[in-house]
N, C-alpha and C positions, 0 to 999 in steps of 0.2 A: 485883872491886875489893878484897876482903879478901886474896886471894892475892897481889896486887901490893904491898900495903903491908907484909906480914910478911916479914922477911929470912930467907933460906935460909942453913943452916950452911955450905953449900959455897961460897957467894958472899958472903962477908963483906967482902972487900976492895973489892968493887964496889957496895956498898950506897948510897953517896952519889949516883952518877949515876942510879940507878934512882929515887930520890926526886925528882930533877929532872924526869924524864919524866912522873911522875904529876902533878906540878904543872902541866905544860904541856898535858895531855889534858883537863882539866876544863873549860875554856872552850868547846871544841868540843862537848862533850856538852851543855852548857847551851844553846848555839845550836840544836842539833838538837832539843832538847826544846821550845825556844821555837817553833821552826818547826813542830814536830809539834803543839804546842798551838794555834798559830795556824791551822794547816791543819785541825786538828780543830774549832777554832771556826768557821772558814769552812765546813767541811763541815756542821757542825751548823746554822750559819745557812742555808746553802744547802738543807739537808734541811728545815729549818723552813719556809723560803720555798717550797720545792717542795711541802711538805705543805700549807702554807696555800693555795698555788695549786690543788693537787689538791682540797683541801677546798672551795675556792671553786667550782671547776669541778663538783665533785660536787653541791654545793648548787644550782648553776645547772642541772645536768642533772636533779637531782631536781625543781626547780621546772618545768623544761621538760617533764619527764615527767608531772608532775602536771597542768600546763596541757594538754598533749596528751591525757592521759587524760580530763580533763574535756571537752575538745573531742570526743574520740572518743565519750565517753558521750553528749554532747549530740547528736552526729551519729548515733550509734546509735539514740538515742531518736527523733530526726527520721526516721531510716531506718525504724524500726519503724512510726512513724506513717504515713510514706509507703507502706510495704509494706502496712499495713492498708488505707490508702486505695486503693492499687493492687489489692489483693485484692478489695476491695469493688467497685471499678470493673470488674475482670475478671469478677467474678460478675455484675454488672449487664450487662456486654457479652455474657457467655455467655447470660444470660437473654434479652437482646434478640436475639442471634444465633439462639437457638433459636426465639424468637417469629417472627423474620423468616423463618427456614427453614420454619417451620410455615405461615406466610402464603404464602410463595413456593410451597410444595407445594400449598396450597389453590388459589392462583392458577393454577399449572400444571395442576392437575386440572380446574379450571373452564375453562381455555383448551382443554384436550383435549376436555372435554365439549362446549364450544361448537363446536369444529372438527368433532367427530363429528356434532353436531346439524346444523350447516350442510351438511356432506357428505351427511348423510342426507336433509336437505330438498332439496338439489340433486339427489341421485340420485332421490329420490321424484318431484321435479318432472319430471326428464328421463324417468323411467319412465312417469309419467302422460301426458307428452306423446307418448312413443312408443306407448303403449297407445291413446291417443285417435286418433293418426294411423292406426294399424293398423286399428282398428275402423271409422273413417270410410272408409278405402280399401276395406275388404271390403264395407261397406254400399253404397258407390258402385258397386262392381263388380256387385253383385246388381241394383241399380237400372238400371245400363246394360244388363245382360243382359235384364232384363224389358222395358224400354222400347225397346231397340234404338237408343238414342242415347248418344253419347259425352259429352254435357254433364255428367252427374253425376260421371263419372270425372275429367274435366278440372277441374271445380270443386273436387273433393276434393284433387287433386294441387296445384292452385294454392294452396288453403288450407294444405296441409301445407308447401309451400315457404315461405309467409309466416310460419307459426309457427316453423319451423326457423330462418329468418333472424332472427326476433325473439329466439329463445333464445340465439343466438350462442355455441354450444358447439363447441369444436374437434373433439370426438369424434363430432359429428353431421355432419361434412362429407361423409362417405361416403353418408349417407342423403340429404343435399341433392343430391349428384351423381346418385344413383339416381332421385330424384324428377324432376329435370330431364330425365334420359334417358327415363323413362317418359312424361313429359308431352310431349316432342317426338314420341315414337313414336305416342302416342294422337292428337295433333293431325295427324300425317301420314297417319293411317289414314282411308280413305274409307268412310263409313258410308252404307248405302242407306236410303232413306226407306221404311219399312215400309208406311205408309199409301198411298204412291204405288204400291208393288208390289201391295198389296191391290186398289187401284182398277184397275190393269192386268189383274189376274187376273179380276176381276169383268167387265170389259169383254170379255176373251177368252172367258169363259163365255157372255156374251150373244151374242158374235159367232159362236159355234159353230153356232147355229141358222141363220145366214144364209150359211154357207160351203157352196158346192156340192160334191157328191160327184163322183167320177170317172165314174160311170155315170149322171149326171144333168145335162142341159144347164142352162146358167145361166138362160135365159129361163123354162124350166119351173119351176126352183127359186124364182125370184122370184114366180111366180104361185101355186105350191103352198103348202099350209100348212106352218108351221115344224115341222121334225123328221120330215116324211113325204115320200117320193118321189112324183113325179107319175106317174100311170098313163096308158096310151094313151087311155082315155076322157076323161081330163082334157085331153089334147092336142086331141082332137076338139072338146070343148066350148070350149076356148080359141080354136080356129080358127074355130068357128062363131060365137063371140061377136065375133071380129074381122072376120068377113065382112060383116055388115050395116054395120059402121062404115066398111069400105072401100067398100061399094056405095052408101052414102048419098050421097056426092058425085056419083056417076054418075047416080043416080036424079034428083037435083035438076037435074043438067045435061040429062038427057033430057026432064024436064018443061019445062025452059026452051027446049029446041030444038023447033021446030015439026015437024021431020021425024021419023017413027018409025024410019027407017032408021039414023039416027044413034044413037038409043037402043038399037037392036039391036046395033049394033057395039060400043057401050060395055059392054053386058051381056056380050057374047061375050068381050070383052077382060078384064073382071073375072073371069069364070068361068075363063078360061085362066090368069090369074095365081094364082087360088086353087088350081087343080089343080096347077100347077107348084110352089107353095109346099108343098102337102101332100106332093107327090112327093119334094121335097128333104128334108123332115123324116122321111120313112120310113126313109131310109138315111143314116147318119152315120159317117164314117171318122175315127177318133181313134187316135193313137199312145199306147199305155199301157205305161209302164215298170214298173208294179206290177200284175200280172194279178189279184191277189186283190181289188183295189179294184173291179173290174168285176163280181165275184161277190156283191157285197153287195146283199141284197134290201131293199125299203123298210122292213120291220120291223127288219132288222139295222142299217140306216142310223140308225133312231131310237135303238136301244140303243147304237150306236156313238157317237152324239153325246152321249147321256147318260153313257156311261162316260168320255168325254173331259171332260165337265163335272165329274164326280166327281173325276177326277184333278186338275183345276184347283182345285177346292175343297179337296182334301187338301193340295195345295201351298200354298194360302193359309193353311190352319190350321197347317201346318208352319212357314211363315215367321213367323206370329204367335207361335208357341211357340218360336222360335229354333232350330228343327231344320232348318238349311239343307241338310243332306245329303239328308234325305227329300224336301224341296221340290225340290231339284235333280234327284233321280232321277225324280220324277213328271213334272216339266216336260220332261226329256229324252225320256221315253216319249211324251209328247204331241207333242213336236217331231218324233219319228220317225214317229208315226202320221199326222200331217197330210199330208206328201207321198205317203204310201202309199194313203190313202183319199179325199183331197180333191183338187180341181182346183187345181193350183199356178199356172195361168195367170190365175186370178181375182184381182182386186185385193183382195178381202176375205180370200182365203186368204193372200196375201202380207202383208197387214196383220197377220193372226193370227200368222203365222210370226215376223214382226219383233217383235211384242209378247212372244211366248214367249221368243225369244232374248234380248231385253233383260232380262226378268225373271231368266233363268238367269244372265246376266252379273252382274246386280246382287246376286243371292243370294250369290254368292261373296265379296261385300264386306261382309256383315253381321256377320262374326266380329270381335268387339271384342278388342283386345289386353289382357291382364291385366298389372297392375303388379307383375310377379314380381320385378324388380330391387329395387324399393322394399321389398317385403315381406321379401326375403332380407336386405337391409341392416338393416332394423328388427330382424329375428331375430338377426342377428350382433351388433348393438350391445346388445340386451337380454341375450343370452347371455354377452357379454364383460364385463358389469358386475361 
């Protein structure tokens, strides 16, 4: 501005127009200043307003922050309280859980012990049942062997079947089937009556004395003492004893007849009959299949009968002692000796043979079956426990 107002020496003639231009520029500068001042005022007012708004917002934010901080602190305190409560609850829950686990372990242990006890009781009961059945069957087998009757064995098997059905154990089904099988086999077995066999053998021993030998007629044996053969003197005595008995009717008839001639004829007739009878008894023709039977003397015949009696008594003792093999062997020897030394055409001899054969046939039925299947099943179940 100072340079424009001072005149230059080179431009002196033109100094007046320059002064006019300076006078015309001053209003524009004043407007610009006004506008700048107005703009500055507006900017200052806007800045103040913005600052006031920012301050207001900052205060609001500060208040919000304080409020939120207070809420946060309150919630943090509540969270701490809840955390403490939760921790206490968790501790109590852990303690209760530990207690429950301990009780559960105790209950599981008690249950295991009870199951073991029940299993032990069940097994001991089954073992006692099996032991009782085994012992009863063995005792029944001994009783059946001693008595010769199947009733003890049948009773023991039926009792075992009843006890097994009452126990109702699946693992004892094999034992029940074995018991049923042995029971059917024992019931199907024919058992001879030992008392009847003993009576038959006693009767056979008594009948030995009455059975005629091959070298001894039946009529003479009936008149002779038991166990001794008749001699020719005994024959003569028996004939003489029978002669008066035969002559007595003729004597009475002759006394009744008035004629002595009739009496003579009767006496002659009786004498002729006696002579003819004696003549017939002197010679006897017999077919002998066993020649050694005719060579038996009276003393040998006595000992022969006694030996046969002894064999029959031995067979009787063998039957009573359940030795059927020995009894059968003795009876077979007796059965072979009867047709060799005794008259088989005699009815008593035939009766003796039939009795001996019946006893031999029945001796083979005295063997009682053993309950081997049941004993094997009991041993298998006892060993598999």
